All heavy atoms as TSV, in Angstrom:
chain	resi	resn	atom	element	x	y	z
A	1	MET	N	N	8.773	-5.226	14.841
A	1	MET	CA	C	9.053	-4.261	13.811
A	1	MET	C	C	7.960	-3.194	13.788
A	1	MET	O	O	6.820	-3.458	14.111
A	1	MET	CB	C	9.122	-4.932	12.453
A	1	MET	CG	C	10.182	-5.996	12.320
A	1	MET	SD	S	10.921	-5.904	10.695
A	1	MET	CE	C	12.582	-5.570	11.166
A	2	ILE	N	N	8.326	-2.020	13.334
A	2	ILE	CA	C	7.411	-0.890	13.285
A	2	ILE	C	C	6.724	-0.833	11.925
A	2	ILE	O	O	7.372	-0.941	10.886
A	2	ILE	CB	C	8.176	0.422	13.530
A	2	ILE	CG1	C	8.780	0.411	14.929
A	2	ILE	CG2	C	7.272	1.622	13.352
A	2	ILE	CD1	C	9.713	1.564	15.187
A	3	ASN	N	N	5.408	-0.637	11.942
A	3	ASN	CA	C	4.646	-0.473	10.712
A	3	ASN	C	C	4.685	1.002	10.335
A	3	ASN	O	O	3.996	1.822	10.925
A	3	ASN	CB	C	3.212	-0.961	10.896
A	3	ASN	CG	C	2.372	-0.804	9.635
A	3	ASN	OD1	O	2.814	-0.255	8.638
A	3	ASN	ND2	N	1.154	-1.289	9.697
A	4	LEU	N	N	5.481	1.345	9.339
A	4	LEU	CA	C	5.630	2.731	8.923
A	4	LEU	C	C	4.457	3.195	8.061
A	4	LEU	O	O	4.416	4.343	7.648
A	4	LEU	CB	C	6.950	2.910	8.177
A	4	LEU	CG	C	8.194	2.563	8.998
A	4	LEU	CD1	C	9.440	2.626	8.119
A	4	LEU	CD2	C	8.332	3.487	10.192
A	5	ASN	N	N	3.520	2.309	7.818
A	5	ASN	CA	C	2.330	2.620	7.029
A	5	ASN	C	C	1.069	2.631	7.889
A	5	ASN	O	O	-0.032	2.561	7.364
A	5	ASN	CB	C	2.164	1.591	5.907
A	5	ASN	CG	C	3.324	1.583	4.950
A	5	ASN	OD1	O	3.504	2.499	4.175
A	5	ASN	ND2	N	4.135	0.543	5.012
A	6	ALA	N	N	1.228	2.715	9.206
A	6	ALA	CA	C	0.094	2.602	10.117
A	6	ALA	C	C	-0.979	3.657	9.854
A	6	ALA	O	O	-2.154	3.422	10.123
A	6	ALA	CB	C	0.573	2.692	11.562
A	7	PHE	N	N	-0.605	4.804	9.291
A	7	PHE	CA	C	-1.559	5.878	9.041
A	7	PHE	C	C	-2.477	5.595	7.849
A	7	PHE	O	O	-3.504	6.251	7.678
A	7	PHE	CB	C	-0.822	7.202	8.801
A	7	PHE	CG	C	-0.093	7.257	7.493
A	7	PHE	CD1	C	-0.696	7.839	6.385
A	7	PHE	CD2	C	1.181	6.718	7.358
A	7	PHE	CE1	C	-0.026	7.889	5.173
A	7	PHE	CE2	C	1.846	6.768	6.151
A	7	PHE	CZ	C	1.240	7.349	5.049
A	8	LEU	N	N	-2.124	4.617	7.011
A	8	LEU	CA	C	-2.917	4.323	5.818
A	8	LEU	C	C	-4.248	3.682	6.199
A	8	LEU	O	O	-4.295	2.756	6.999
A	8	LEU	CB	C	-2.155	3.396	4.878
A	8	LEU	CG	C	-0.886	3.966	4.265
A	8	LEU	CD1	C	-0.179	2.898	3.437
A	8	LEU	CD2	C	-1.193	5.187	3.408
A	9	GLU	N	N	-5.310	4.183	5.594
A	9	GLU	CA	C	-6.654	3.664	5.849
A	9	GLU	C	C	-7.262	3.176	4.540
A	9	GLU	O	O	-6.847	3.616	3.463
A	9	GLU	CB	C	-7.536	4.774	6.428
A	9	GLU	CG	C	-7.061	5.293	7.770
A	9	GLU	CD	C	-7.936	6.428	8.288
A	9	GLU	OE1	O	-8.966	6.751	7.662
A	9	GLU	OE2	O	-7.569	6.990	9.326
A	10	PRO	N	N	-8.249	2.290	4.624
A	10	PRO	CA	C	-8.921	1.858	3.401
A	10	PRO	C	C	-9.413	3.059	2.596
A	10	PRO	O	O	-9.942	4.026	3.154
A	10	PRO	CB	C	-10.089	1.012	3.918
A	10	PRO	CG	C	-9.558	0.450	5.206
A	10	PRO	CD	C	-8.753	1.584	5.805
A	11	GLY	N	N	-9.166	2.983	1.300
A	11	GLY	CA	C	-9.560	4.068	0.410
A	11	GLY	C	C	-8.405	4.976	0.020
A	11	GLY	O	O	-8.475	5.661	-1.000
A	12	PHE	N	N	-7.330	5.006	0.829
A	12	PHE	CA	C	-6.174	5.830	0.487
A	12	PHE	C	C	-5.529	5.310	-0.788
A	12	PHE	O	O	-5.509	4.108	-1.037
A	12	PHE	CB	C	-5.132	5.790	1.609
A	12	PHE	CG	C	-5.403	6.708	2.770
A	12	PHE	CD1	C	-6.674	7.141	3.085
A	12	PHE	CD2	C	-4.365	7.127	3.573
A	12	PHE	CE1	C	-6.908	7.971	4.167
A	12	PHE	CE2	C	-4.584	7.963	4.653
A	12	PHE	CZ	C	-5.851	8.386	4.953
A	13	LEU	N	N	-5.004	6.228	-1.586
A	13	LEU	CA	C	-4.288	5.868	-2.803
A	13	LEU	C	C	-2.794	5.860	-2.532
A	13	LEU	O	O	-2.276	6.761	-1.854
A	13	LEU	CB	C	-4.618	6.854	-3.922
A	13	LEU	CG	C	-6.085	6.909	-4.329
A	13	LEU	CD1	C	-6.291	7.975	-5.399
A	13	LEU	CD2	C	-6.571	5.562	-4.818
A	14	VAL	N	N	-2.109	4.826	-3.051
A	14	VAL	CA	C	-0.680	4.652	-2.794
A	14	VAL	C	C	0.037	4.163	-4.046
A	14	VAL	O	O	-0.596	3.709	-4.997
A	14	VAL	CB	C	-0.432	3.637	-1.646
A	14	VAL	CG1	C	-0.991	4.140	-0.331
A	14	VAL	CG2	C	-1.015	2.272	-1.990
A	15	ARG	N	N	1.354	4.254	-4.005
A	15	ARG	CA	C	2.210	3.651	-5.026
A	15	ARG	C	C	3.290	2.853	-4.298
A	15	ARG	O	O	3.738	3.235	-3.216
A	15	ARG	CB	C	2.857	4.712	-5.899
A	15	ARG	CG	C	1.893	5.392	-6.821
A	15	ARG	CD	C	2.596	6.186	-7.915
A	15	ARG	NE	N	1.626	6.878	-8.732
A	15	ARG	CZ	C	1.329	8.171	-8.610
A	15	ARG	NH1	N	1.944	8.914	-7.727
A	15	ARG	NH2	N	0.421	8.711	-9.382
A	16	HIS	N	N	3.725	1.765	-4.919
A	16	HIS	CA	C	4.810	0.955	-4.369
A	16	HIS	C	C	6.113	1.540	-4.896
A	16	HIS	O	O	6.301	1.640	-6.115
A	16	HIS	CB	C	4.660	-0.497	-4.817
A	16	HIS	CG	C	5.533	-1.454	-4.076
A	16	HIS	ND1	N	6.904	-1.404	-4.137
A	16	HIS	CD2	C	5.217	-2.473	-3.244
A	16	HIS	CE1	C	7.408	-2.365	-3.386
A	16	HIS	NE2	N	6.395	-3.027	-2.828
A	17	PRO	N	N	7.041	1.934	-4.013
A	17	PRO	CA	C	8.266	2.600	-4.466
A	17	PRO	C	C	9.164	1.732	-5.343
A	17	PRO	O	O	9.901	2.257	-6.180
A	17	PRO	CB	C	8.975	2.977	-3.167
A	17	PRO	CG	C	8.431	2.037	-2.144
A	17	PRO	CD	C	7.013	1.759	-2.563
A	18	ASP	N	N	9.094	0.418	-5.201
A	18	ASP	CA	C	9.939	-0.481	-5.988
A	18	ASP	C	C	9.268	-0.958	-7.272
A	18	ASP	O	O	9.908	-1.612	-8.099
A	18	ASP	CB	C	10.340	-1.700	-5.155
A	18	ASP	CG	C	11.181	-1.330	-3.945
A	18	ASP	OD1	O	11.844	-0.269	-3.974
A	18	ASP	OD2	O	11.159	-2.092	-2.961
A	19	HIS	N	N	7.979	-0.675	-7.419
A	19	HIS	CA	C	7.231	-1.159	-8.582
A	19	HIS	C	C	6.320	-0.067	-9.149
A	19	HIS	O	O	5.086	-0.199	-9.124
A	19	HIS	CB	C	6.397	-2.388	-8.201
A	19	HIS	CG	C	7.219	-3.555	-7.806
A	19	HIS	ND1	N	7.898	-4.325	-8.728
A	19	HIS	CD2	C	7.508	-4.073	-6.586
A	19	HIS	CE1	C	8.558	-5.282	-8.081
A	19	HIS	NE2	N	8.341	-5.148	-6.782
A	20	PRO	N	N	6.886	0.986	-9.714
A	20	PRO	CA	C	6.044	2.047	-10.281
A	20	PRO	C	C	5.166	1.548	-11.432
A	20	PRO	O	O	4.116	2.128	-11.702
A	20	PRO	CB	C	7.052	3.098	-10.749
A	20	PRO	CG	C	8.346	2.370	-10.890
A	20	PRO	CD	C	8.314	1.248	-9.881
A	21	GLU	N	N	5.587	0.453	-12.077
A	21	GLU	CA	C	4.804	-0.097	-13.182
A	21	GLU	C	C	3.461	-0.664	-12.721
A	21	GLU	O	O	2.577	-0.924	-13.545
A	21	GLU	CB	C	5.611	-1.172	-13.933
A	21	GLU	CG	C	5.816	-2.462	-13.183
A	21	GLU	CD	C	6.986	-2.477	-12.189
A	21	GLU	OE1	O	7.582	-1.420	-11.916
A	21	GLU	OE2	O	7.289	-3.574	-11.682
A	22	TRP	N	N	3.291	-0.875	-11.410
A	22	TRP	CA	C	2.023	-1.356	-10.880
A	22	TRP	C	C	0.949	-0.280	-10.908
A	22	TRP	O	O	-0.232	-0.568	-10.760
A	22	TRP	CB	C	2.191	-1.866	-9.451
A	22	TRP	CG	C	2.966	-3.134	-9.330
A	22	TRP	CD1	C	3.529	-3.871	-10.327
A	22	TRP	CD2	C	3.271	-3.825	-8.118
A	22	TRP	NE1	N	4.161	-4.976	-9.818
A	22	TRP	CE2	C	4.022	-4.970	-8.455
A	22	TRP	CE3	C	2.999	-3.590	-6.785
A	22	TRP	CZ2	C	4.487	-5.875	-7.511
A	22	TRP	CZ3	C	3.462	-4.475	-5.838
A	22	TRP	CH2	C	4.195	-5.610	-6.203
A	23	GLY	N	N	1.339	0.973	-11.059
A	23	GLY	CA	C	0.388	2.078	-11.069
A	23	GLY	C	C	-0.061	2.444	-9.666
A	23	GLY	O	O	0.515	2.021	-8.663
A	24	THR	N	N	-1.112	3.223	-9.609
A	24	THR	CA	C	-1.679	3.647	-8.324
A	24	THR	C	C	-2.552	2.526	-7.774
A	24	THR	O	O	-3.262	1.858	-8.525
A	24	THR	CB	C	-2.524	4.916	-8.519
A	24	THR	OG1	O	-1.676	5.940	-9.056
A	24	THR	CG2	C	-3.107	5.402	-7.207
A	25	GLY	N	N	-2.474	2.335	-6.460
A	25	GLY	CA	C	-3.287	1.322	-5.815
A	25	GLY	C	C	-4.161	1.929	-4.737
A	25	GLY	O	O	-3.845	2.986	-4.191
A	26	GLN	N	N	-5.250	1.256	-4.435
A	26	GLN	CA	C	-6.145	1.694	-3.372
A	26	GLN	C	C	-6.038	0.722	-2.205
A	26	GLN	O	O	-6.162	-0.492	-2.390
A	26	GLN	CB	C	-7.586	1.764	-3.864
A	26	GLN	CG	C	-8.533	2.307	-2.814
A	26	GLN	CD	C	-9.957	2.383	-3.330
A	26	GLN	OE1	O	-10.459	1.428	-3.918
A	26	GLN	NE2	N	-10.591	3.514	-3.119
A	27	VAL	N	N	-5.789	1.267	-1.012
A	27	VAL	CA	C	-5.688	0.440	0.190
A	27	VAL	C	C	-7.049	-0.199	0.458
A	27	VAL	O	O	-8.068	0.489	0.513
A	27	VAL	CB	C	-5.229	1.283	1.399
A	27	VAL	CG1	C	-5.241	0.449	2.678
A	27	VAL	CG2	C	-3.836	1.865	1.153
A	28	GLN	N	N	-7.050	-1.513	0.619
A	28	GLN	CA	C	-8.265	-2.264	0.938
A	28	GLN	C	C	-8.377	-2.513	2.437
A	28	GLN	O	O	-9.458	-2.448	2.991
A	28	GLN	CB	C	-8.280	-3.601	0.189
A	28	GLN	CG	C	-8.156	-3.461	-1.316
A	28	GLN	CD	C	-9.340	-2.746	-1.919
A	28	GLN	OE1	O	-10.463	-3.214	-1.835
A	28	GLN	NE2	N	-9.084	-1.603	-2.541
A	29	SER	N	N	-7.216	-2.820	3.059
A	29	SER	CA	C	-7.193	-3.045	4.509
A	29	SER	C	C	-5.777	-2.826	5.025
A	29	SER	O	O	-4.809	-2.900	4.274
A	29	SER	CB	C	-7.674	-4.455	4.863
A	29	SER	OG	O	-6.766	-5.423	4.382
A	30	ASN	N	N	-5.693	-2.538	6.317
A	30	ASN	CA	C	-4.412	-2.333	6.984
A	30	ASN	C	C	-4.536	-2.945	8.373
A	30	ASN	O	O	-5.081	-2.333	9.284
A	30	ASN	CB	C	-4.081	-0.840	7.064
A	30	ASN	CG	C	-2.690	-0.580	7.586
A	30	ASN	OD1	O	-1.996	-1.479	8.035
A	30	ASN	ND2	N	-2.269	0.664	7.530
A	31	ALA	N	N	-4.057	-4.176	8.516
A	31	ALA	CA	C	-4.183	-4.907	9.774
A	31	ALA	C	C	-2.819	-5.410	10.214
A	31	ALA	O	O	-2.175	-6.175	9.498
A	31	ALA	CB	C	-5.144	-6.076	9.617
A	32	GLY	N	N	-2.388	-4.955	11.372
A	32	GLY	CA	C	-1.060	-5.334	11.842
A	32	GLY	C	C	-0.026	-4.748	10.911
A	32	GLY	O	O	-0.030	-3.549	10.654
A	33	ASP	N	N	0.863	-5.579	10.385
A	33	ASP	CA	C	1.849	-5.056	9.420
A	33	ASP	C	C	1.518	-5.496	7.999
A	33	ASP	O	O	2.336	-5.378	7.108
A	33	ASP	CB	C	3.268	-5.451	9.815
A	33	ASP	CG	C	3.586	-6.912	9.556
A	33	ASP	OD1	O	2.630	-7.720	9.492
A	33	ASP	OD2	O	4.762	-7.242	9.413
A	34	LYS	N	N	0.286	-5.969	7.776
A	34	LYS	CA	C	-0.117	-6.411	6.443
A	34	LYS	C	C	-1.137	-5.450	5.848
A	34	LYS	O	O	-2.190	-5.204	6.420
A	34	LYS	CB	C	-0.685	-7.825	6.502
A	34	LYS	CG	C	0.378	-8.826	6.881
A	34	LYS	CD	C	-0.137	-10.218	6.839
A	34	LYS	CE	C	0.998	-11.154	7.243
A	34	LYS	NZ	N	0.570	-12.520	7.354
A	35	ILE	N	N	-0.776	-4.919	4.686
A	35	ILE	CA	C	-1.624	-3.962	3.991
A	35	ILE	C	C	-2.031	-4.587	2.664
A	35	ILE	O	O	-1.176	-4.981	1.879
A	35	ILE	CB	C	-0.869	-2.650	3.736
A	35	ILE	CG1	C	-0.333	-2.108	5.052
A	35	ILE	CG2	C	-1.756	-1.625	3.055
A	35	ILE	CD1	C	0.903	-1.278	4.890
A	36	THR	N	N	-3.320	-4.684	2.433
A	36	THR	CA	C	-3.815	-5.197	1.162
A	36	THR	C	C	-4.131	-4.006	0.275
A	36	THR	O	O	-4.876	-3.109	0.673
A	36	THR	CB	C	-5.069	-6.062	1.357
A	36	THR	OG1	O	-4.745	-7.136	2.251
A	36	THR	CG2	C	-5.554	-6.642	0.042
A	37	VAL	N	N	-3.526	-4.008	-0.913
A	37	VAL	CA	C	-3.688	-2.907	-1.855
A	37	VAL	C	C	-4.134	-3.479	-3.196
A	37	VAL	O	O	-3.593	-4.483	-3.668
A	37	VAL	CB	C	-2.360	-2.138	-2.038
A	37	VAL	CG1	C	-2.537	-0.983	-3.006
A	37	VAL	CG2	C	-1.822	-1.641	-0.704
A	38	ASN	N	N	-5.106	-2.838	-3.811
A	38	ASN	CA	C	-5.571	-3.222	-5.139
A	38	ASN	C	C	-4.927	-2.267	-6.144
A	38	ASN	O	O	-5.336	-1.105	-6.253
A	38	ASN	CB	C	-7.093	-3.168	-5.212
A	38	ASN	CG	C	-7.631	-3.791	-6.470
A	38	ASN	OD1	O	-6.925	-4.508	-7.170
A	38	ASN	ND2	N	-8.884	-3.519	-6.764
A	39	PHE	N	N	-3.908	-2.754	-6.873
A	39	PHE	CA	C	-3.185	-1.938	-7.843
A	39	PHE	C	C	-3.838	-2.035	-9.216
A	39	PHE	O	O	-4.360	-3.094	-9.591
A	39	PHE	CB	C	-1.716	-2.390	-7.939
A	39	PHE	CG	C	-0.893	-2.000	-6.755
A	39	PHE	CD1	C	-0.636	-2.907	-5.741
A	39	PHE	CD2	C	-0.362	-0.724	-6.646
A	39	PHE	CE1	C	0.128	-2.563	-4.644
A	39	PHE	CE2	C	0.400	-0.364	-5.558
A	39	PHE	CZ	C	0.654	-1.285	-4.546
A	40	GLN	N	N	-3.754	-0.941	-9.984
A	40	GLN	CA	C	-4.359	-0.866	-11.312
A	40	GLN	C	C	-3.872	-1.976	-12.233
A	40	GLN	O	O	-4.654	-2.572	-12.966
A	40	GLN	CB	C	-4.014	0.472	-11.971
A	40	GLN	CG	C	-4.661	1.666	-11.339
A	40	GLN	CD	C	-4.143	2.964	-11.942
A	40	GLN	OE1	O	-3.006	3.053	-12.375
A	40	GLN	NE2	N	-4.986	3.975	-11.950
A	41	GLU	N	N	-2.590	-2.241	-12.228
A	41	GLU	CA	C	-2.005	-3.134	-13.228
A	41	GLU	C	C	-1.818	-4.586	-12.782
A	41	GLU	O	O	-1.651	-5.459	-13.623
A	41	GLU	CB	C	-0.652	-2.579	-13.696
A	41	GLU	CG	C	-0.731	-1.203	-14.325
A	41	GLU	CD	C	-1.621	-1.159	-15.560
A	41	GLU	OE1	O	-1.640	-2.121	-16.340
A	41	GLU	OE2	O	-2.312	-0.131	-15.747
A	42	VAL	N	N	-1.807	-4.853	-11.468
A	42	VAL	CA	C	-1.541	-6.229	-11.017
A	42	VAL	C	C	-2.600	-6.798	-10.083
A	42	VAL	O	O	-2.519	-7.950	-9.690
A	42	VAL	CB	C	-0.151	-6.350	-10.341
A	42	VAL	CG1	C	0.952	-6.096	-11.326
A	42	VAL	CG2	C	-0.030	-5.444	-9.143
A	43	GLY	N	N	-3.585	-6.002	-9.707
A	43	GLY	CA	C	-4.625	-6.489	-8.816
A	43	GLY	C	C	-4.210	-6.408	-7.354
A	43	GLY	O	O	-3.368	-5.602	-6.978
A	44	LYS	N	N	-4.794	-7.281	-6.537
A	44	LYS	CA	C	-4.566	-7.230	-5.088
A	44	LYS	C	C	-3.210	-7.806	-4.716
A	44	LYS	O	O	-2.835	-8.887	-5.157
A	44	LYS	CB	C	-5.660	-7.965	-4.340
A	44	LYS	CG	C	-6.956	-7.207	-4.344
A	44	LYS	CD	C	-7.957	-7.807	-3.407
A	44	LYS	CE	C	-9.233	-6.978	-3.473
A	44	LYS	NZ	N	-10.269	-7.495	-2.597
A	45	VAL	N	N	-2.513	-7.046	-3.854
A	45	VAL	CA	C	-1.197	-7.446	-3.364
A	45	VAL	C	C	-1.165	-7.193	-1.867
A	45	VAL	O	O	-1.661	-6.157	-1.400
A	45	VAL	CB	C	-0.079	-6.622	-4.051
A	45	VAL	CG1	C	1.281	-6.965	-3.498
A	45	VAL	CG2	C	-0.111	-6.818	-5.559
A	46	VAL	N	N	-0.587	-8.121	-1.102
A	46	VAL	CA	C	-0.399	-7.931	0.335
A	46	VAL	C	C	1.020	-7.433	0.557
A	46	VAL	O	O	1.988	-8.075	0.134
A	46	VAL	CB	C	-0.656	-9.230	1.122
A	46	VAL	CG1	C	-0.376	-9.019	2.597
A	46	VAL	CG2	C	-2.087	-9.707	0.911
A	47	ILE	N	N	1.132	-6.289	1.211
A	47	ILE	CA	C	2.418	-5.639	1.484
A	47	ILE	C	C	2.724	-5.775	2.968
A	47	ILE	O	O	1.838	-5.576	3.803
A	47	ILE	CB	C	2.343	-4.133	1.127
A	47	ILE	CG1	C	1.836	-3.909	-0.290
A	47	ILE	CG2	C	3.666	-3.444	1.398
A	47	ILE	CD1	C	2.760	-4.313	-1.378
A	48	HIS	N	N	3.967	-6.102	3.299
A	48	HIS	CA	C	4.398	-6.127	4.696
A	48	HIS	C	C	4.859	-4.724	5.062
A	48	HIS	O	O	5.909	-4.266	4.615
A	48	HIS	CB	C	5.521	-7.145	4.904
A	48	HIS	CG	C	5.051	-8.553	4.738
A	48	HIS	ND1	N	4.445	-9.240	5.753
A	48	HIS	CD2	C	5.042	-9.369	3.667
A	48	HIS	CE1	C	4.099	-10.442	5.316
A	48	HIS	NE2	N	4.454	-10.539	4.048
A	49	GLY	N	N	4.054	-4.047	5.868
A	49	GLY	CA	C	4.297	-2.652	6.214
A	49	GLY	C	C	5.559	-2.395	7.001
A	49	GLY	O	O	6.054	-1.274	7.043
A	50	SER	N	N	6.124	-3.431	7.616
A	50	SER	CA	C	7.374	-3.265	8.352
A	50	SER	C	C	8.585	-3.329	7.429
A	50	SER	O	O	9.690	-2.992	7.828
A	50	SER	CB	C	7.494	-4.321	9.451
A	50	SER	OG	O	7.469	-5.615	8.873
A	51	ARG	N	N	8.369	-3.724	6.163
A	51	ARG	CA	C	9.472	-3.856	5.205
A	51	ARG	C	C	9.438	-2.809	4.094
A	51	ARG	O	O	10.487	-2.438	3.563
A	51	ARG	CB	C	9.443	-5.243	4.572
A	51	ARG	CG	C	9.666	-6.343	5.557
A	51	ARG	CD	C	9.651	-7.680	4.877
A	51	ARG	NE	N	9.722	-8.736	5.868
A	51	ARG	CZ	C	9.383	-9.968	5.645
A	51	ARG	NH1	N	8.951	-10.334	4.456
A	51	ARG	NH2	N	9.479	-10.872	6.593
A	52	ILE	N	N	8.246	-2.398	3.684
A	52	ILE	CA	C	8.077	-1.476	2.574
A	52	ILE	C	C	7.254	-0.276	3.026
A	52	ILE	O	O	6.200	-0.446	3.647
A	52	ILE	CB	C	7.328	-2.150	1.389
A	52	ILE	CG1	C	8.095	-3.355	0.886
A	52	ILE	CG2	C	7.057	-1.148	0.267
A	52	ILE	CD1	C	9.422	-3.043	0.232
A	53	VAL	N	N	7.724	0.914	2.721
A	53	VAL	CA	C	6.955	2.131	2.996
A	53	VAL	C	C	6.299	2.564	1.693
A	53	VAL	O	O	6.982	2.914	0.731
A	53	VAL	CB	C	7.853	3.264	3.548
A	53	VAL	CG1	C	7.026	4.516	3.793
A	53	VAL	CG2	C	8.540	2.824	4.824
A	54	LEU	N	N	4.985	2.482	1.656
A	54	LEU	CA	C	4.245	2.870	0.470
A	54	LEU	C	C	4.193	4.387	0.361
A	54	LEU	O	O	4.173	5.097	1.364
A	54	LEU	CB	C	2.811	2.303	0.528
A	54	LEU	CG	C	2.728	0.780	0.512
A	54	LEU	CD1	C	1.311	0.338	0.821
A	54	LEU	CD2	C	3.195	0.226	-0.824
A	55	ASP	N	N	4.168	4.877	-0.875
A	55	ASP	CA	C	4.071	6.315	-1.126
A	55	ASP	C	C	2.609	6.703	-1.194
A	55	ASP	O	O	1.859	6.202	-2.044
A	55	ASP	CB	C	4.756	6.674	-2.458
A	55	ASP	CG	C	6.240	6.384	-2.448
A	55	ASP	OD1	O	6.862	6.507	-1.379
A	55	ASP	OD2	O	6.774	6.022	-3.514
A	56	HIS	N	N	2.185	7.592	-0.284
A	56	HIS	CA	C	0.814	8.069	-0.273
A	56	HIS	C	C	0.615	9.038	-1.434
A	56	HIS	O	O	1.458	9.895	-1.694
A	56	HIS	CB	C	0.510	8.765	1.056
A	56	HIS	CG	C	-0.885	9.274	1.157
A	56	HIS	ND1	N	-1.175	10.607	1.174
A	56	HIS	CD2	C	-2.065	8.619	1.231
A	56	HIS	CE1	C	-2.484	10.762	1.261
A	56	HIS	NE2	N	-3.045	9.576	1.307
A	57	VAL	N	N	-0.488	8.875	-2.159
A	57	VAL	CA	C	-0.802	9.735	-3.300
A	57	VAL	C	C	-1.927	10.672	-2.885
A	57	VAL	O	O	-3.018	10.207	-2.521
A	57	VAL	CB	C	-1.250	8.892	-4.519
A	57	VAL	CG1	C	-1.655	9.793	-5.670
A	57	VAL	CG2	C	-0.142	7.937	-4.933
A	58	ASP	N	N	-1.661	11.969	-2.923
A	58	ASP	CA	C	-2.717	12.949	-2.622
A	58	ASP	C	C	-3.676	13.001	-3.785
A	58	ASP	O	O	-3.268	13.048	-4.936
A	58	ASP	CB	C	-2.125	14.339	-2.378
A	58	ASP	CG	C	-1.317	14.398	-1.094
A	58	ASP	OD1	O	-1.702	13.724	-0.118
A	58	ASP	OD2	O	-0.312	15.122	-1.068
A	59	GLU	N	N	-4.959	13.010	-3.470
A	59	GLU	CA	C	-5.976	13.034	-4.528
A	59	GLU	C	C	-6.124	14.412	-5.104
A	59	GLU	O	O	-5.922	15.395	-4.563
A	59	GLU	CB	C	-7.318	12.569	-3.955
A	59	GLU	CG	C	-7.229	11.114	-3.513
A	59	GLU	CD	C	-8.538	10.624	-2.934
A	59	GLU	OE1	O	-9.565	10.776	-3.619
A	59	GLU	OE2	O	-8.523	10.121	-1.834
């Protein structure tokens, strides 16, 4: 499967398209198809980059 989030680097701000209530999250790591994001409202979440395309937030 293709990681559609491969361009995301630690420090980038993102939002989960299916969970806007999680708020803005900061990418902690992006390894393979697993992206660890620390969201304001729910804490750290591991996202499968081949299944979910995160929305990049311009600062």
